[in-house]
C-alpha positions as CSV (number, residue, x, y, z in Angstrom):
1,M,10.2,-6.5,4.9
2,V,8.4,-7.5,8.4
3,H,6.2,-10.0,9.8
4,S,3.8,-9.1,12.5
5,I,0.1,-10.4,14.6
6,E,-2.4,-7.7,14.0
7,L,-6.1,-7.3,15.6
8,L,-8.5,-7.0,13.0
9,L,-11.8,-5.0,13.8
10,D,-15.4,-6.3,13.8
11,D,-17.4,-5.0,10.1
12,E,-18.8,-2.2,11.7
13,S,-15.7,-1.0,13.1
14,E,-13.2,-1.6,10.0
15,A,-16.1,0.5,7.9
16,A,-16.3,3.3,9.3
17,I,-12.1,3.3,9.4
18,K,-12.5,2.5,5.9
19,R,-14.4,5.7,5.5
20,Q,-12.2,8.4,7.0
21,W,-9.7,6.4,4.7
22,R,-11.7,6.9,1.6
23,M,-12.9,11.1,2.9
24,L,-8.8,11.5,3.1
25,A,-8.0,10.2,-0.1
26,D,-11.3,12.8,-1.5
27,A,-9.7,15.6,-0.5
28,G,-6.4,14.7,-2.1
29,L,-4.8,13.5,1.2
30,P,-2.3,10.6,1.4
31,S,-4.7,8.1,3.0
32,E,-4.4,4.1,3.3
33,H,-7.1,4.0,0.8
34,R,-6.0,2.5,-1.8
35,A,-8.3,0.8,-5.3
36,P,-8.2,-1.8,-5.1
37,S,-8.9,-2.4,-2.1
38,G,-7.9,-5.8,-1.2
39,A,-8.4,-8.1,1.5
40,S,-4.9,-7.3,2.9
41,R,-6.0,-3.4,2.8
42,R,-7.9,-4.0,6.4
43,P,-7.5,-1.4,9.4
44,H,-5.5,-3.1,12.0
45,I,-3.8,-3.3,15.5
46,T,0.0,-3.9,14.8
47,M,0.5,-5.8,18.0
48,I,4.0,-7.0,17.4
49,A,6.5,-6.2,13.8
50,C,9.2,-8.7,13.5
51,E,11.9,-9.8,10.8
52,Q,9.7,-13.4,10.6
53,I,7.6,-14.8,12.5
54,P,7.4,-18.3,11.8
55,V,4.0,-20.0,10.8
56,P,4.1,-22.1,13.9
57,T,4.8,-19.6,16.4
58,A,2.0,-17.5,14.8
59,L,-0.6,-20.9,14.9
60,G,0.5,-21.5,18.4
61,L,-1.1,-18.2,19.7
62,G,-4.3,-19.4,18.3
63,P,-6.0,-20.7,21.6
64,T,-4.2,-17.0,23.0
65,L,-5.7,-14.9,20.3
66,S,-8.9,-17.3,20.8
67,D,-9.3,-16.8,24.7
68,A,-9.1,-12.9,24.8
69,L,-11.7,-12.1,21.5
70,P,-14.1,-10.8,20.9
71,L,-12.4,-8.0,22.6
72,P,-14.1,-4.6,23.2
73,V,-11.9,-1.7,21.7
74,I,-12.3,2.3,21.4
75,V,-10.6,3.8,18.6
76,G,-10.5,7.9,20.3
77,A,-8.3,10.5,18.9
78,P,-6.3,11.3,16.4
79,M,-2.2,11.1,16.9
80,I,0.5,11.9,14.7
81,F,3.7,9.9,14.7
82,G,7.1,10.7,13.3
83,I,9.4,13.9,13.1
84,P,8.2,16.6,11.4
85,K,10.4,17.7,8.0
86,V,9.6,20.5,6.0
87,G,8.4,20.2,3.6
88,R,9.2,16.3,3.5
89,P,6.6,13.8,3.5
90,G,6.5,11.2,6.2
91,L,4.5,11.3,9.3
92,I,1.6,8.8,10.3
93,L,-2.2,9.7,10.8
94,V,-3.4,7.3,13.3
95,R,-6.4,6.2,15.6
96,Q,-5.4,5.9,19.2
97,V,-7.0,2.9,20.6
98,V,-7.8,2.7,24.4
99,A,-5.0,0.8,26.4
100,T,-7.3,-1.4,28.2
101,V,-5.9,-4.2,30.6
102,E,-6.9,-7.0,28.7
103,L,-5.5,-5.4,25.4
104,L,-2.2,-4.7,27.2
105,Q,-2.2,-8.3,28.5
106,L,-2.8,-9.7,25.1
107,Q,-0.1,-7.6,23.5
108,Q,2.5,-9.1,26.3
109,K,1.0,-12.8,25.9
110,V,1.9,-11.9,22.1
111,F,5.1,-10.4,22.7
112,A,6.3,-13.4,25.0
113,A,6.4,-15.6,22.3
114,C,6.9,-14.1,19.4
115,P,11.0,-13.9,18.2
116,P,12.6,-10.4,18.9
117,P,10.8,-7.1,17.7
118,V,11.9,-5.0,14.9
119,E,11.3,-1.5,17.1
120,H,11.3,-1.5,21.0
121,R,8.3,0.3,20.8
122,F,6.8,-3.2,21.2
123,G,8.1,-3.7,24.1
124,P,6.7,-3.3,27.6
125,G,5.5,-0.1,28.9
126,F,6.5,1.3,25.1
127,W,3.4,-0.3,23.1
128,A,0.9,2.5,21.8
129,P,-2.2,0.8,20.5
130,H,-3.3,2.3,17.2
131,V,-4.9,2.1,13.8
132,T,-3.1,3.9,10.5
133,L,-5.2,6.2,8.7
134,A,-2.7,7.9,6.7
135,R,1.4,7.1,5.9
136,R,4.1,9.9,4.2
137,L,2.3,13.1,5.3
138,R,3.8,16.2,5.3
139,P,3.7,18.6,7.7
140,D,1.5,20.9,6.3
141,Q,-0.6,18.8,5.3
142,V,-2.0,17.4,9.4
143,P,-3.9,20.5,10.0
144,A,-6.1,20.4,6.8
145,A,-6.0,16.1,7.7
146,L,-7.0,16.9,11.2
147,Q,-9.9,19.4,10.2
148,L,-11.3,16.7,7.7
149,L,-11.3,14.6,10.8
150,A,-13.1,17.0,13.3
151,R,-15.9,18.0,10.6
152,S,-16.9,15.4,8.4
153,G,-16.8,13.0,11.7
154,A,-20.5,12.4,12.2
155,S,-20.7,13.3,8.6
156,V,-19.3,10.4,7.2
157,G,-20.5,7.5,10.6
158,T,-17.7,7.6,12.5
159,P,-17.8,9.5,15.8
160,R,-15.4,11.0,17.8
161,E,-14.6,8.0,19.8
162,L,-15.3,4.4,17.8
163,A,-16.9,1.4,20.5
164,G,-16.1,-1.9,18.8
165,K,-15.0,-4.9,19.1
166,V,-11.0,-7.2,17.8
167,S,-13.2,-10.2,16.3
168,G,-9.8,-11.7,14.2
169,A,-6.2,-11.7,14.3
170,R,-3.8,-12.3,11.7
171,H,-0.3,-13.2,10.4
172,W,1.0,-10.9,8.3
173,L,3.9,-12.1,5.8
174,G,5.5,-8.6,4.1
175,D,8.2,-9.8,2.5
176,V,5.1,-12.0,0.2
177,K,2.5,-9.6,0.8
178,Q,0.1,-12.1,2.5
179,A,-2.3,-12.6,5.6
180,R,-2.8,-16.0,7.7
181,N,-5.6,-15.4,9.6
182,L,-5.5,-17.1,13.4
183,L,-8.7,-17.5,14.2
């Protein structure tokens, strides 16, 4: 399992994304909502994912992250990641996070300080900041999920664009399913 450095949203933005998780789950669609929802089940923006990130490396990012946060972010349009396969789950529904200069610069500092990533998509020019809403969607579930988000956004208190802040960061250790706050 991988280790990652993740940015955490402010309380209001986190609650709005969790409402969308719940809305998808209530409709019988795949969702990041899990019951019970522990402290590790938080909406986040993954800055980098590596086979391992040594604890001293992660802790060494504290001053860099502290200097940059809080950082305003816009959580925008839904997007689909993955390649559709007829009748098979595997698509990922996310909400784009607008890639501001400040956010991109912060990600590049994190990238430079960490071991090589597990995928090239964390490298310069490839990173697509996002917050995951659902994994393992089948292609036939995508229209229903997008229609639900479009129709119900206002009723669950989540506007099309969510202006919020990144207010924290953590080091996720996937092999032991444990998070360490970096700020």
